[in-house]
Structures are given as C-alpha cells and as structure tokens.
C-alpha positions as CSV (number, residue, x, y, z in Angstrom):
1,M,-47.0,-4.8,-31.9
2,K,-43.0,-4.3,-32.3
3,D,-43.3,-2.0,-29.0
4,E,-45.4,-4.4,-27.1
5,A,-42.5,-7.0,-28.7
6,F,-39.6,-4.5,-27.9
7,K,-40.7,-5.0,-24.0
8,L,-41.1,-8.7,-24.0
9,L,-37.3,-8.9,-25.6
10,I,-36.2,-6.4,-22.8
11,K,-38.1,-8.8,-20.3
12,S,-35.8,-11.5,-21.3
13,F,-32.7,-10.1,-22.3
14,K,-32.5,-8.4,-18.4
15,P,-32.0,-11.3,-16.4
16,Q,-29.2,-13.3,-19.7
17,L,-27.4,-10.4,-19.4
18,E,-27.0,-9.9,-16.1
19,I,-26.1,-13.8,-15.7
20,V,-22.8,-13.6,-18.4
21,F,-21.8,-9.8,-16.9
22,N,-21.7,-11.4,-13.7
23,E,-19.5,-14.1,-14.7
24,Y,-17.8,-11.7,-17.0
25,A,-17.8,-8.6,-14.6
26,P,-13.9,-7.4,-13.8
27,I,-15.7,-6.8,-10.3
28,L,-18.6,-7.7,-8.2
29,P,-20.8,-6.0,-6.7
30,V,-19.6,-5.5,-3.1
31,D,-23.2,-6.8,-1.6
32,R,-22.9,-10.5,-3.0
33,S,-20.5,-10.1,-0.5
34,Q,-20.8,-8.7,2.4
35,Y,-20.2,-10.3,5.8
36,P,-22.4,-10.9,8.8
37,L,-23.1,-7.3,10.8
38,T,-22.7,-6.8,14.2
39,Q,-23.3,-3.7,16.2
40,K,-21.4,-4.9,19.7
41,L,-17.8,-6.1,19.4
42,P,-17.8,-9.0,22.0
43,G,-15.5,-8.0,24.4
44,P,-14.8,-5.2,26.1
45,F,-14.7,-1.8,24.2
46,F,-12.4,-1.1,21.2
47,D,-10.2,2.0,22.1
48,P,-7.5,2.3,19.7
49,S,-5.4,4.5,21.8
50,R,-4.7,1.3,23.5
51,V,-3.6,-0.3,20.3
52,S,0.3,-1.4,20.3
53,R,1.5,0.8,17.5
54,S,4.7,-1.8,17.1
55,T,5.2,-3.1,13.4
56,L,2.9,-6.0,12.1
57,K,4.2,-8.8,10.7
58,Y,2.7,-10.7,7.2
59,D,3.4,-14.5,5.5
60,A,4.5,-15.1,2.4
61,N,1.5,-13.7,0.7
62,G,1.0,-11.0,2.2
63,N,-1.2,-12.0,5.0
64,L,-1.3,-10.4,8.3
65,L,-0.1,-12.9,11.6
66,L,-2.1,-11.7,14.2
67,R,-1.9,-12.7,17.9
68,A,-5.4,-12.6,19.4
69,G,-5.9,-8.7,21.0
70,D,-7.3,-4.8,19.5
71,Y,-5.1,-3.9,16.2
72,V,-5.8,-0.8,13.3
73,V,-3.8,-0.6,10.3
74,P,-3.4,2.9,9.2
75,V,-4.9,2.2,5.0
76,M,-4.2,4.0,1.7
77,T,-7.6,4.0,-0.1
78,Y,-9.1,3.8,-3.0
79,C,-11.4,4.4,-5.2
80,M,-13.2,0.8,-7.2
81,K,-15.8,2.4,-9.8
82,Q,-15.6,4.9,-12.1
83,E,-17.6,7.2,-11.4
84,G,-20.2,8.0,-9.0
85,S,-19.8,9.3,-5.7
86,S,-17.2,9.5,-2.3
87,P,-18.6,11.7,0.4
88,N,-16.1,12.5,3.5
89,G,-16.9,10.2,7.1
90,H,-19.0,7.8,5.1
91,I,-20.3,4.6,7.2
92,Y,-18.9,1.5,5.2
93,S,-19.5,-2.3,6.0
94,L,-16.7,-4.6,4.6
95,S,-17.6,-7.4,1.7
96,K,-14.7,-9.8,-0.3
97,L,-13.4,-8.0,-3.1
98,E,-14.5,-10.9,-6.2
99,G,-14.5,-10.9,-9.9
100,T,-12.5,-11.5,-12.9
101,R,-9.7,-8.8,-11.7
102,A,-10.3,-9.3,-7.6
103,V,-6.3,-11.4,-7.6
104,M,-5.2,-8.1,-9.8
105,I,-6.4,-5.5,-7.5
106,R,-5.0,-7.6,-4.4
107,E,-1.9,-7.7,-6.1
108,L,-1.7,-4.1,-6.2
109,N,-3.5,-3.2,-2.8
110,L,-0.6,-5.5,-1.6
111,L,2.5,-4.1,-3.9
112,G,2.1,-1.2,-5.2
113,S,1.7,1.8,-3.2
114,P,5.2,2.1,-2.3
115,K,6.6,2.1,-5.1
116,F,4.7,3.9,-7.3
117,N,2.2,7.4,-7.3
118,T,-1.3,7.2,-5.8
119,Q,-2.6,8.5,-7.7
120,D,-1.7,7.0,-11.1
121,L,-2.4,3.6,-9.5
122,Q,-5.7,5.0,-9.3
123,I,-5.9,5.5,-12.7
124,V,-4.8,0.9,-13.0
125,Y,-7.7,0.9,-11.0
126,W,-10.5,2.4,-12.2
127,S,-9.2,0.4,-15.8
128,L,-9.1,-2.4,-14.4
129,Q,-12.4,-2.4,-13.3
130,A,-13.9,-0.4,-16.6
131,G,-12.9,-3.9,-18.0
132,L,-9.8,-2.0,-20.5
133,S,-7.5,-4.3,-22.1
134,Y,-3.5,-4.0,-21.5
135,D,-3.9,-2.1,-24.8
136,E,-6.2,0.1,-23.9
137,M,-4.9,1.1,-20.7
138,T,-2.4,4.6,-20.5
139,K,1.3,3.6,-21.0
140,E,2.1,5.2,-17.3
141,S,-1.1,2.0,-16.4
142,Q,1.3,-0.9,-18.7
143,E,4.5,0.7,-17.3
144,I,2.3,-0.2,-13.3
145,I,0.8,-3.3,-14.5
146,N,4.6,-4.8,-16.7
147,E,6.3,-3.6,-12.7
148,I,3.7,-5.0,-10.5
149,I,1.4,-7.5,-12.0
150,P,2.6,-9.0,-15.3
151,Q,1.6,-12.3,-14.5
152,Y,-1.6,-11.3,-15.0
153,K,-1.1,-9.6,-18.0
154,P,-2.7,-13.0,-21.0
155,L,-6.0,-11.8,-18.7
156,L,-5.7,-8.6,-20.3
157,K,-5.4,-9.0,-24.0
158,E,-9.7,-8.9,-24.2
159,S,-11.4,-6.4,-22.8
160,F,-14.6,-6.7,-20.5
161,L,-16.9,-4.8,-22.9
162,S,-15.7,-7.4,-26.0
163,I,-16.2,-10.8,-24.4
164,L,-19.2,-8.7,-23.5
165,E,-19.7,-7.9,-27.0
166,K,-19.8,-11.1,-28.6
167,K,-22.5,-12.3,-26.2
168,W,-24.7,-9.3,-26.8
169,N,-24.3,-9.3,-30.7
170,K,-25.9,-13.4,-30.1
171,V,-28.9,-11.8,-29.2
172,S,-29.2,-8.5,-31.7
173,D,-28.7,-11.1,-34.3
174,N,-31.7,-12.7,-33.6
175,S,-34.0,-10.2,-32.6
176,N,-34.7,-8.9,-35.8
177,G,-33.4,-5.7,-35.6
178,L,-35.5,-5.0,-31.8
179,I,-32.0,-4.6,-30.4
180,S,-29.1,-2.9,-31.8
181,S,-25.6,-4.3,-31.7
182,L,-24.3,-3.1,-28.3
183,E,-21.1,-1.2,-29.9
184,E,-24.6,0.9,-32.0
185,S,-26.7,0.6,-28.8
186,S,-28.1,3.8,-27.3
187,E,-27.6,4.9,-23.4
188,S,-31.3,5.2,-23.7
189,L,-31.8,0.8,-24.3
190,L,-29.1,0.7,-22.0
191,K,-31.4,2.8,-19.1
192,E,-33.9,0.2,-19.8
193,L,-31.5,-2.6,-19.2
194,G,-31.5,-1.5,-15.2
195,N,-28.0,-1.5,-13.1
196,V,-26.3,-3.4,-15.1
197,G,-26.9,-1.6,-18.7
198,Q,-25.9,1.4,-15.8
199,K,-23.0,-0.1,-15.2
200,I,-21.8,-0.7,-19.3
201,I,-22.4,3.5,-19.5
202,G,-20.8,3.8,-16.7
203,I,-17.3,1.8,-18.6
204,R,-18.5,3.7,-21.9
205,R,-18.0,7.4,-20.2
206,F,-15.0,6.8,-19.1
207,K,-13.2,5.0,-21.4
208,A,-13.7,7.8,-23.6
209,R,-12.7,10.2,-20.9
210,L,-9.1,7.9,-20.3
211,D,-8.8,8.7,-24.6
212,E,-9.4,11.9,-24.8
213,V,-7.6,13.3,-21.6
214,G,-4.8,10.5,-21.0
215,N,-3.5,10.2,-17.7
216,D,-4.7,12.8,-16.3
217,Y,-6.1,12.2,-12.9
218,S,-7.2,15.6,-12.2
219,Q,-9.1,15.7,-15.2
220,L,-10.1,11.4,-14.7
221,S,-11.4,12.1,-11.2
222,E,-14.5,14.7,-11.8
223,L,-16.3,11.8,-12.3
224,I,-16.2,11.9,-9.3
225,N,-18.1,13.5,-6.7
226,T,-16.5,14.0,-2.9
227,T,-19.3,16.3,-1.4
228,S,-20.0,15.6,2.2
229,L,-23.3,13.8,3.3
230,T,-25.9,14.9,5.9
231,T,-25.1,12.7,8.3
232,S,-26.2,12.1,11.9
233,L,-23.8,9.2,11.7
234,K,-20.4,9.3,14.2
235,K,-17.9,6.6,12.8
236,S,-18.0,5.1,16.7
237,D,-21.5,4.0,16.0
238,T,-19.7,2.2,12.1
239,S,-21.5,-1.8,12.6
240,W,-18.6,-4.5,13.4
241,S,-18.2,-7.7,9.8
242,Q,-17.8,-10.6,11.2
243,I,-15.0,-12.2,9.6
244,S,-15.2,-15.7,11.0
245,K,-16.1,-16.5,14.1
246,N,-13.4,-15.8,16.5
247,V,-12.7,-12.3,13.9
248,Y,-14.4,-9.0,14.1
249,A,-13.1,-5.7,11.5
250,R,-14.2,-2.7,10.7
251,F,-13.1,0.5,8.3
252,V,-13.1,3.7,9.7
253,T,-12.9,7.3,8.0
254,S,-14.2,11.1,8.0
255,G,-12.1,11.1,4.2
256,H,-13.0,10.2,0.9
257,Y,-10.9,7.7,-1.4
258,Q,-7.1,8.6,-1.7
259,E,-7.1,9.3,1.7
260,I,-5.9,7.4,4.8
261,G,-8.2,5.4,6.9
262,F,-8.1,2.5,10.0
263,V,-9.4,-0.9,9.4
264,Q,-9.5,-2.1,13.1
265,I,-9.9,-5.3,14.1
266,R,-10.3,-7.4,16.9
267,I,-8.9,-11.2,17.0
268,L,-10.4,-13.2,19.7
269,K,-9.1,-16.2,21.1
270,E,-11.3,-19.6,19.8
271,N,-9.6,-20.9,17.2
272,Q,-12.2,-21.0,14.2
273,N,-11.7,-19.9,10.7
274,R,-13.0,-19.4,7.4
275,V,-11.6,-19.1,3.7
276,I,-10.3,-15.8,4.2
277,N,-8.6,-16.6,8.0
278,S,-6.0,-20.2,8.7
279,F,-4.4,-20.8,12.0
280,S,-1.2,-22.2,13.0
281,G,-1.2,-22.2,16.6
282,D,-2.3,-18.9,17.8
283,V,-2.4,-16.8,15.4
284,V,-4.3,-15.3,12.5
285,S,-3.6,-15.2,9.2
286,F,-6.2,-12.1,8.2
287,E,-6.2,-11.0,4.6
288,L,-7.1,-7.5,4.8
289,V,-6.4,-5.8,1.0
290,S,-9.0,-8.5,-0.2
291,L,-11.1,-6.7,1.6
292,V,-13.2,-4.2,0.0
293,G,-15.0,-1.2,1.6
294,N,-18.7,-1.8,1.2
295,P,-21.2,1.9,1.4
296,G,-24.3,0.2,1.8
297,L,-25.9,2.6,-1.6
298,N,-25.2,1.7,-5.5
299,S,-24.7,5.4,-6.1
300,I,-21.3,5.5,-3.7
301,Q,-18.1,4.1,-4.6
302,P,-16.6,0.7,-2.7
303,L,-12.9,1.3,-0.9
304,A,-10.7,-1.1,-1.4
305,F,-7.6,-1.0,1.1
306,S,-2.9,-0.6,0.8
307,P,-1.5,-0.8,4.3
308,L,0.5,2.5,4.3
309,Y,3.9,0.0,6.0
310,G,3.9,-4.1,5.8
311,Y,4.8,-6.3,3.6
312,A,5.5,-4.9,0.7
313,G,7.3,-1.8,2.5
314,V,5.9,1.7,3.7
315,M,4.6,5.2,2.2
316,A,5.4,8.4,2.3
317,L,2.6,10.7,1.9
318,P,2.3,14.3,2.2
319,V,-1.4,13.2,3.7
320,L,0.3,11.7,6.8
321,L,0.6,15.8,7.6
322,E,-3.2,15.9,8.4
323,N,-3.6,12.9,10.1
324,P,-1.6,12.3,13.2
325,L,-2.3,9.5,13.9
326,A,-1.8,7.5,11.2
327,A,2.1,9.2,11.3
328,T,3.1,7.9,14.7
329,M,1.7,4.4,13.8
330,V,3.6,4.2,10.3
331,L,6.9,5.3,12.6
332,A,6.5,3.4,15.4
333,A,5.8,0.6,13.2
334,V,9.4,1.5,11.2
335,L,11.3,2.0,13.8
336,T,10.0,-2.0,16.1
337,A,11.0,-3.7,12.4
338,N,13.0,-5.7,12.7
339,T,15.2,-4.2,9.8
340,I,14.9,-1.1,10.3
341,N,14.0,0.7,6.6
342,W,16.7,4.1,7.4
343,D,16.2,5.5,4.0
344,T,12.4,4.6,5.0
345,F,13.0,7.0,8.3
346,F,14.8,9.5,6.6
347,K,11.9,9.9,3.7
348,L,9.6,10.7,7.0
349,L,11.9,12.6,9.1
350,D,12.1,15.3,6.3
351,L,8.1,14.8,5.3
352,L,7.2,15.4,9.2
353,K,10.0,17.2,10.8
354,Y,7.5,20.2,10.7
355,S,5.2,19.3,12.2
356,S,3.5,20.2,15.9
357,D,1.8,16.6,16.9
358,T,3.5,15.6,20.3
359,Q,3.4,11.8,19.0
360,V,4.7,12.4,16.4
361,K,7.5,14.3,17.8
362,E,7.6,11.7,19.9
363,E,8.5,8.7,17.3
364,I,10.8,11.1,15.5
365,G,12.8,11.8,18.7
366,K,12.7,8.2,19.6
367,G,14.1,8.0,16.0
368,I,16.8,10.6,16.1
369,N,17.8,8.6,20.1
370,V,18.4,4.9,18.0
371,L,19.9,6.6,15.1
372,Q,22.8,7.9,17.3
373,E,23.0,4.7,20.1
374,A,23.9,2.8,16.5
375,H,26.5,5.5,15.0
376,D,27.5,4.7,19.0
377,E,27.9,1.5,18.4
378,L,29.3,1.3,15.2
379,E,32.6,3.6,15.8
380,K,33.2,2.4,19.2
381,P,36.7,-0.2,17.3
382,L,37.4,3.1,16.4
383,K,37.6,4.7,19.4
384,E,38.9,0.9,21.4
385,A,41.5,1.5,18.9
386,G,43.0,4.9,20.0
387,I,42.0,5.9,16.1
388,I,39.3,8.5,17.3
389,T,39.1,9.9,20.0
390,D,36.4,12.7,21.8
391,K,38.8,15.1,20.6
392,T,38.9,14.4,16.9
393,K,36.5,16.9,14.8
394,N,33.4,15.9,13.6
395,T,33.3,17.1,10.5
396,S,29.1,15.7,9.7
397,T,26.9,18.5,8.2
398,N,24.4,16.0,9.4
399,E,23.1,13.7,11.8
400,K,20.2,12.9,10.9
401,T,21.4,10.5,8.7
402,A,22.6,7.4,7.7
403,T,26.7,8.3,7.6
404,R,28.5,10.0,10.7
405,E,31.7,11.6,9.7
406,Y,35.2,12.2,11.1
407,S,38.1,14.4,9.8
408,K,42.1,14.2,10.7
409,I,45.8,15.1,9.1
410,G,47.9,12.7,7.9
411,G,46.6,11.0,4.5
412,E,47.4,7.9,3.7
413,K,50.2,7.8,5.9
414,E,47.9,7.5,8.7
415,Q,45.6,5.7,7.5
416,K,47.1,2.7,7.5
417,K,48.8,3.5,10.6
418,D,45.3,3.5,12.0
419,F,43.9,0.2,9.5
420,D,46.8,-1.6,11.2
421,K,45.7,-1.0,14.4
422,L,42.5,-2.3,13.8
423,P,42.1,-6.6,15.0
424,G,40.6,-8.6,12.6
425,K,41.5,-11.1,8.9
426,M,42.3,-9.1,6.2
427,H,40.7,-9.4,2.7
428,T,40.6,-8.6,-0.3
429,A,37.6,-7.1,-2.5
430,S,37.5,-7.6,-6.1
431,D,37.7,-4.3,-7.1
432,G,41.4,-4.8,-5.2
433,T,40.0,-3.0,-2.0
434,E,41.5,-3.9,1.5
435,Y,38.9,-4.1,4.4
436,K,38.7,-6.0,7.9
437,S,35.7,-8.2,9.4
438,L,36.3,-7.5,12.8
439,P,35.8,-9.2,15.9
440,N,32.1,-8.0,16.6
441,G,31.3,-9.2,12.8
442,N,31.6,-5.6,11.4
443,N,33.6,-4.5,8.6
444,V,36.4,-1.6,8.1
445,V,36.8,-1.1,4.7
446,K,40.8,1.1,3.6
447,R,39.2,3.1,1.1
448,P,41.9,4.8,-1.0
449,A,42.4,8.4,-2.6
450,T,41.0,9.6,-5.4
451,D,40.5,13.0,-7.3
452,K,37.4,14.1,-5.2
453,Q,37.5,13.0,-1.7
454,A,40.4,11.9,0.7
455,P,41.3,8.5,1.6
456,T,39.0,6.7,4.1
457,L,38.3,4.2,6.9
458,E,34.8,3.3,6.3
459,V,32.6,1.1,9.1
460,Q,29.9,-0.8,7.6
461,S,27.1,-3.2,10.2
462,S,27.2,-6.4,9.8
463,Q,24.8,-8.1,8.2
464,N,24.3,-10.3,11.2
465,D,23.8,-7.3,13.6
466,S,20.0,-8.1,15.3
467,K,18.4,-4.9,14.7
468,N,20.8,-4.5,10.8
469,Y,21.9,-1.3,10.7
470,E,22.5,-1.3,7.0
471,K,23.7,1.6,5.2
472,L,24.9,3.1,9.1
473,R,28.2,4.2,8.8
474,I,31.2,5.1,10.8
475,K,33.7,7.5,7.7
476,V,37.4,9.1,8.9
477,R,38.7,11.6,6.2
478,Y,42.2,11.8,6.6
479,L,43.5,14.9,4.8
C-alpha cells in the first residue's frame, strides 16, 4: 500500500515540479522556442564565398544592423548544459534563448569574449545554467560577473536549487514521509521524476565538481563528451530557421563547443517583423546573441554564440589558426572598420603571421599596406618642412608597429629649429609640453629630453581623421 501511495504521489508531483522548474529555470529547454524550419531557402543558392567579409554594424543594444542580402558571422560557441555530449559536426536548428538568466547569458555573449579567456567564460556559463548563486561561484567567475554584468548581481543572491527546494519541501512536508526533502532525496528518487529529475541530478553533479576542483576548466570539461557521432549528414544539409517572414538563419559547424562556427543569415527585402527584429527603413536589427543552437536531442549540448568581431571588439584566438575562413573574415572586418583598431590588427598579425592560407596572407598584406600609407600620410608635414628627407635614417626596428621612427643629429637645438619650421597654432599642455596643431588637424608634440631618451618631435593623428588612425605615430629623435 505504501508503494502504491508513493507511485500515486510521484504521478501527481511530477507535473507540479515541472511547472515550478520551468517557471524559475535559469535556461529553458530549447525545443520550447524553436523557430520554424525550411530546407529550401527563398531566392538563389546561398554561397558563402560571395558573402561580403567587411565589418558588421551594430545598434546601441548590440544587435546587428543588416540590409537585404546574405551574411556570414563567425562565432565562438559556448556549451549550454553542465554535462552531456557535444559531438563534432552536429546538425543544429535555431531557437531563442529563454529563462530567468537568459538575459545574463545574452550580455556575456555580447560583451564577454573580447575581454576574458573563453574557458573562464565557459565556467560562468555553466554556473549560470546550473542556477548557482553569486557566492557559490568561483572567484574568477565572480570577477567576470563584476566586470560584465554587475547589474544582475542582485538576481544571483539565491540559487535556483534553493528556490526549488522551498517548493519541493512543501510537498515533502505534506507527504507523511513518502517524499524526503530535496537535500535528502536520492538520485533514484529524482530519476522517478523524469527529465526534470535528471536536470536536478546534473546541477548537483556540477556543483559538487566545482566545489571539488574550483576554476579548473580541464577537469570541469570532463563532464562533456566531445566524441563525434556517426552521421551521413553534411553541413549543407543544415535546415534554415525562419526567424521572421523576411529573415532566415542557420548555424553550421565542423566542431563542438568552444570552437568556431558560422551563423549564416539571409535578409529578404520585405518589411515584416517579429520580436527578435525591428526595422528602420530597409535595415533589419538582428539579435544574434539571443539565438541558441538547438541540437534536437536532449543528450547533446545546445550552443550559445558570441561573435568573433563586432560590438565589444575582436577576439584574437589561437583557434583562428585552424580556421582560415574565420581569420580572413576577422582581418577584413578590422581593416574595413571606420576606426581601425591597430592594437587588434597587431595581435592578429602576431597570431597569424605564419599562416599558409592565401586569403589570410592577402588580408595581412592589405593591412601592412594600409599601415604604411597611413604613416606616409602622417609624416608629410615633416617632409614638406624639410625636417626629414629620403636620406633621413629610418631607425624603426619593426615596420609592422604603430610607430615609425627617425633619428637626426643636433639635440635640442636642432629639435627647436625644426619645430619652429612647422606651421600651426602653438599650445602648451597641462604638464608644460609644447605642441602645434597643424593645418590638417594633426598634432606635433615637442618632447624634451629625459634621462632615458633623447628629445623628440612626435606627429600624432587627428581625432577627426576619417579613418582615425589612433595610436599611429611618427617620431624623430634628436641625438
């Protein structure tokens, strides 16, 4: 009789628990928010080789601004469950990220990757999905929360299991001892509760492992199986998800989580919209960072997407070496931006300089040419004033840097003489340093000698320059 009473209680408790679980779940099952699928894309065949590789524009909320056409966005992928499988080359559809912590993960997708190590970020993703409180997270994860999403810390005071425990224990108290408290419940009892019970087991296991190994990604990742599945499907077989009447997208990958994949997008010319999109004229606002790769199987990880370049900067990742297409697209994006971020270009240059890929080499060559042309333009006033000539010694140890250097004989006396030759309005900085604003808007700074360096004239780019070559310098040292 007790066994029969237990079975009846479990049968009635199971749907109640599922309702409560989904109401407070950090991340909801992706099958609840899947977009409609179509195998045939409206219009011509989608050809990634014809897609523009220039920079992508974002609105103030971090959404892509896209006109009608085809796009490919390289993304870093993050695992959206604490345990399970993430096989190479799996076929995904697209869903929308939902749950009480979905907005936090969206912000991490948008802002986190250019600032923090992807493995440290992955531990934050796992911790958020497991519903851990802020105090239960590792110190490293807390630092990322503090930097990227401090506004959500009040929502992390209580863990998901703590919230669930309060609801669970009400049933436990009324079960006359048939159902134990959540803390005392065994895995065998939780398994009786189906999918929700399995999720609770997964959260428990992750929390125990985190308490055991701390912020050790190599050990935490052992909970994820990356063994490839045997499949006859190809990336080209991936269905398209219809995000709205005029917006289609799909995610294609050869790898697993923590590797690079590609979100392919087609924008049609019709002006129809859905929650995920808004329009200004013929521009669509596309919220990439709220999408999630839906594996179609509960045992396989959903994947979140963080653009390799865009709103928060550029990710200079070692895995770019293994993905020439992504490397080419990122380099092109940096070099076609309204403001060229030379620090990022130099990081990518250092990372990719030994790449044998033709397209990567071509983009690097373009970047070097742009850099040389920018320096040539910056030093024009010095040549026009006769301060440097083709015979002046270029002492730059590396032309692939932000500064081009020359040396002249004569010390401070020659420095003053050359400074006086230059046209422009004289200014004095707060520290007493003299500089001139040249007619073209650039500045020339007259730096005095120090114990460690000779006096210099330094030409700096104007902030109003159409390309804004910030940090590029021409330096003339007077020995």
